[in-house]
N, C-alpha and C positions, 0 to 999 in steps of 0.2 A: 377199717375197724374203729369203733368209738370206745373210748376208755371211760368216759364220764356219763354214760347213758343208762346205767343199770337202775338208778333210782326211778327214772321216768318209766322204764319198762316194768318195774315191780309195781308201779302204781295202777296198772291196768286191772280190770275186773271182768271175769267171765261169768255172766249171769246164768247161763244154762248149766255150766259146771257146778255153780253154787246151788242151784235148784236141785240137781240130781244128788249132790253130796248130802244136802240137808234131808232129803227124802230117804236116802239110804241109811241115815243115822237115826231114823225114828221120827223125823219131823213130818210136817204135812206132805201130802202127795204133791207131785209136780203140778197137777192141774189146780189144786187148791192154792198152791203158792202163786201160780201165774194169775189166777183170778184175783187174789188178794193184792198182788203188785199192781194189777190193772186198776183195781178199785182205788188204791192209794193215789195212783197217777191222776185218775179222773175226779177224785173227791176234792181237789184243790189243796191237798196237804203238801204237794210238791216233793214227796219222798221219792228218791231215786232207788232203782233196784239194789244197788250196792248198800244203801242205808237200811233196806229191808233186812239184810243179813247181818250187817255190823251191829245193829241195835235190836236184833231178835224181834222184829215187829210182827212176826208170825205167832208169837206167844199170846195166850188168851189174856194175860194180865197187862198187855200193851195195846189196849184198844183206844177208844176215843179219849178217855181221861189222860192216858199217857201222851197221845198226840197233841192234846191241847197245850201242853207246856213244852213240847219237843220243837227244837229248831233244826229243820232240815238244811242241808248245805245251800240249796238254792235261795234261801231267805237270809243267809248269813250276812251278805254284804249290806242288805237293806237294814237288818237288825243293828249291825254295828254302826252304820251311817246315821241311824236315828238318834244316836248319842253325840253326834258332831255338833259343835257350837260355833257357827260361822261368825257370830258377833265377837268372839274372843280370838279369832284368827286360826286358820287351819294350816297344818304343816305336813300334809300328805306327801308332798314331793320329797321332803326331808326323810320322812319315815319309810318311804319306799326305796330310799337310797341308803344302803347299809353303811357306806363310808361317811355320808353326811350325818347320819344318826350318831355314829361313833365320835365324830368330831364335836358335835354339839354336847353329848354327854360328858366327854372328856374335858371340854372347856368348863363344865360345871363341877369338875372335881370328882366325878363319879368313877368307880372302878368299872372298866369296860374291857372286852376282849380286843386285843390290839392287832391292827393290820400293819404288816411290814412292807408289803409291796402291792402294786396294783397294775394290772394290764389295762392300759389306757389307749384304746384305739381312736382313730380320728372320728369325731362326731359324738364321742361319749360326753356325759355331763361333766362340767368343770369340777376340778378337784378341790375339796376343802383343805384348809390348813391343818396338816397333821405332822408332828415332828418325826423325823426319821423315815418318812414314807418313801420307798423307792418307786419311781414311776417307770414302767416298762412300756415303751411306745412302738415296739416292733417285734415280730416273731423271733428275731435274733436276740433281742434283749430278754424275751421270755425264756428262750432256750438257755441263755447264759445264766439267768437267775436260778433256773431249776438244776443246772449242772453243777452249781457251787454247793458243796456239802455243808458250808457254813449257814446256808439258808434252810436246811432241813433238820428235823421234820417240820412240815408246815401243813396247815389246814387250808385248803382252797375252796372257794365258793364264789358264785356269781355275785356281782355288786347289786343287781336288781332282779332277783328272782325269788321263788318261794318253794316250799315243800322239799327243801334240801336237794332239788334238782341240780345236777352238775357239781355237787359237793364231793370232796375227796380228802383223804389224808395221805400225803406223800411222806413215807417214813424215812426214806434215805435213798442212796444210790445202790442199785444192785450190782452194777459194774459201770465202767466208763461209758457214758452215753445211754444208760438205762436206769430208770427209776423203779423203786419198790414201794408199792402201796401198803397200807396198814394190813390189808388182807393177805399179803404175801405175793400177790400178782405183780407183774412187771409191765413196763411200757417204755418204748424208746423216748428219750427226752424230746427229740425233734418232733416226733409224731404227736406227743401230748401238747407241746407248745403250739403246733399247727392247729390242733383241734380247738384249743382255747381261743386262739386268734380268730378262727373261722366262726365258732358257735356263740361267742359271748361278746357281741358288739357293744353292749352297754358297760362292759368292764368286768374284771375278774379279780378277786382279792386273794391275797396270801397272808394268812394270819398265823400267830403262834398256835402250836398244837397243844391244847389244854386237855388234861385228864381230870376225872373226878377225884375228890379228896380221898385219901387212902382209906378212911373209915368206911366208905361205901363202894370202893372200886371193884371189889370182888363181886358185888351184886350187879354192877352196871356193865362190867367188861372193860376192855381196853379203849373203846371209843367213848366219846363224851356223851353222857345222858343229860339232856337239858331239862330244866324245870320251867314249866309255863306258869307264870303268876299273872292273873288278870286283875287289873285295878279299874275302879270306877271313880269318876269325879262327881261328888254329890255336895249338897249344902253342908255336909259334915267334913268335907275335905276329900282327900284321897282315901278310898276304902278298898282294901284287898277283897276280891270277890270269890275266887277259888284258885286252887293250885293243883297241878298234875305233873308227874315226872314221866318222861318217856325213855324207856330203856332201849338201846339199839339192839337189833338182832345180832346174834353171835357172829355172823359172818359179815356184818356191815361196818362201815367206817363212820357212821353217824346215825342219828335216831330217826331218819326219814324212811320212806317206803323201802321195803326189802321183802324177799321171798320167805325168809325164815321167820320164826316166832318173834313177834314184837309185843312187849308188855308195857302197859300204861298203868300208873299207880296214882290213886287219889290221895292227896296230902291234906291232913288237918291243918287249916290255916293257923290256928292259934299255937300249935305245938311243933309243927313240922314232922309229925309222925305219919308213916305210911299206913293209911287206913284201909286200903283195898287195892288189890292187884288183879288186873284183867288181861286176858289174851285179846289183843286188839281185834283180830279177825275171826275169832271163833266163840260166839256167845253160848254155844252148847256146853263148853267146858265150865266146870265150877271155878270159883275164885281161886287164885293162885296164892301161894305162901312164899315162894322163892323167886328170886331173879336169876342171875347167872351162877350164883354160888349154891351148889347142891347141899352144902353142909350147914349153911346158916340161913334161917328165914329172913327175908327182906321185910315181910309184913310186920308192922310194929316198930320198925327201925325209925329213929329220929334223925332227920337229916342234919348235917353239920351247919353251923352258923345261920340257922334258920331266921332268927329275928333280924339279922343284918340283911339277909336276902330280901325279905319283905320290905325292909326300910329303904333299900336302894331303889326298889321299884316305885315306892311312894315318891321318893326324891326325884327320880327320873320323870315321872308323870308331870311334875310341876313345870317341866320344860315344854309341855305341849298343852297349853290351857284351853285350846279349842277342841280337844279330844276327850270325850267323856268316858271312853273305854279304850284301854290299851292291853294287848297281850304281850307280856315280857318273856323273852327267853333268857334264862339265867343259868350260868355255869357255877357249880359248887366245887371249887378247886381247893387244893391244899393251902393256897394263899388267901382263901376267902372267896365269897361270891362275886361274880362278874356279870354285868349286863352284857348280853350278846346281841340281841335284836329287840326292836320295838315294833310290834305288829299292829297296824291301824285297822286291819280287817282279819282278826284272828279266827281260826276255826275253833269251835268250842269243844275242846278235848274232854271236858268234864263229863259229857253225856256217855262216852265210852267207859271212862275210868270209874264213874259212879253208877253206871247203868240206870240212870234216872234222866228225865227230861231237864233241860237247862232251867226253865222257869218253874221250878218246884216251890213249895211253900217256904223253904229255907232261903233260896236264892232270889226269889222274885222281889221281896221288899227292897233290897239294895238296888236292884234294877229300876224299880219305880222311883226311888229317890234320885237316881241318875237321870231318868227321864224328866222328872220335875225340874231338876237343876238345868238340864239342857233346854227346856222350854223357855226358861228365863233368858237364854242367850242365843235365840234364833234357831234352835233345833228341837228335837224331841217330838216331832209332829206325828210320826208313825207309831202305832201301838201294836205290840206283839203279845 
């Protein structure tokens, strides 16, 4: 039995079920959907069947004009890479190593989520200097760490993976030799330690368990809702481009893939106000007004410490001069905002939260400034 595989399972997509569900709810017929999906695949747009449903591309107002500025997932890597600047030095290895990123940002005096221990199997990348980091080099050491109530609660995640695969919150001990997850489910300590040792050969981190600031926690739930702030490097300096908050599903331990309702919210960059809330997987539903709190609308809420959250992303970007675009995951905690991760190839969550193509008339000018700046430093060759 696997205890850390639920996120990967939840990330699957059943195209035929989605086609039938959309038709049953008043959408196009199954044949019309199938023909449209085939046309999108053959037209060079590169849209996957899952994106057809996520972005409601079956709607009449989402034709060629919408697709012109839309960034499908298969072009994401090339789009992000077009803003790399080799002449200024690239740090992809550091950014793809969560522990190395943490050490670099911490050395610059920035507030970051802190790792307290790391599973370090043979062959894993060398460890950076981090004060107080416990190094666990055997399954027995893993088991010992997880058995000590002084180390709990803790947030566990792979050192070098994405989409929250393998992430978990271990809330405490359920009984001697048994762990309790944030969901209430339990697992034998020995079995979980063995699973981590077997499945995560690049390393596995144990961090402090952070929760959202009290002013928004009823909206976001007990698990941490991260904020994605994307920054661009242009001739004007570091420019914030857009921001989105991801609310975890009610039954999830993080804001990654889950079977239950997931809500993404568009944030006004200038104010930190929640401007729009969307059901991630169901574009048929109207805009939402509430998160997890049924009594208080989340729409219109101003997020705490917003100017500081944006500023630490600007400051963090200065550590990576060869990268014209970075997607920052930020935690808004009671003690203030923390940088959690820096993504060199972020997925552009904006398109779901805003229900607009990424390169719309408001966002395109900053992108063009970033491309122009990248061209001066060995990048920016591809045009989107």
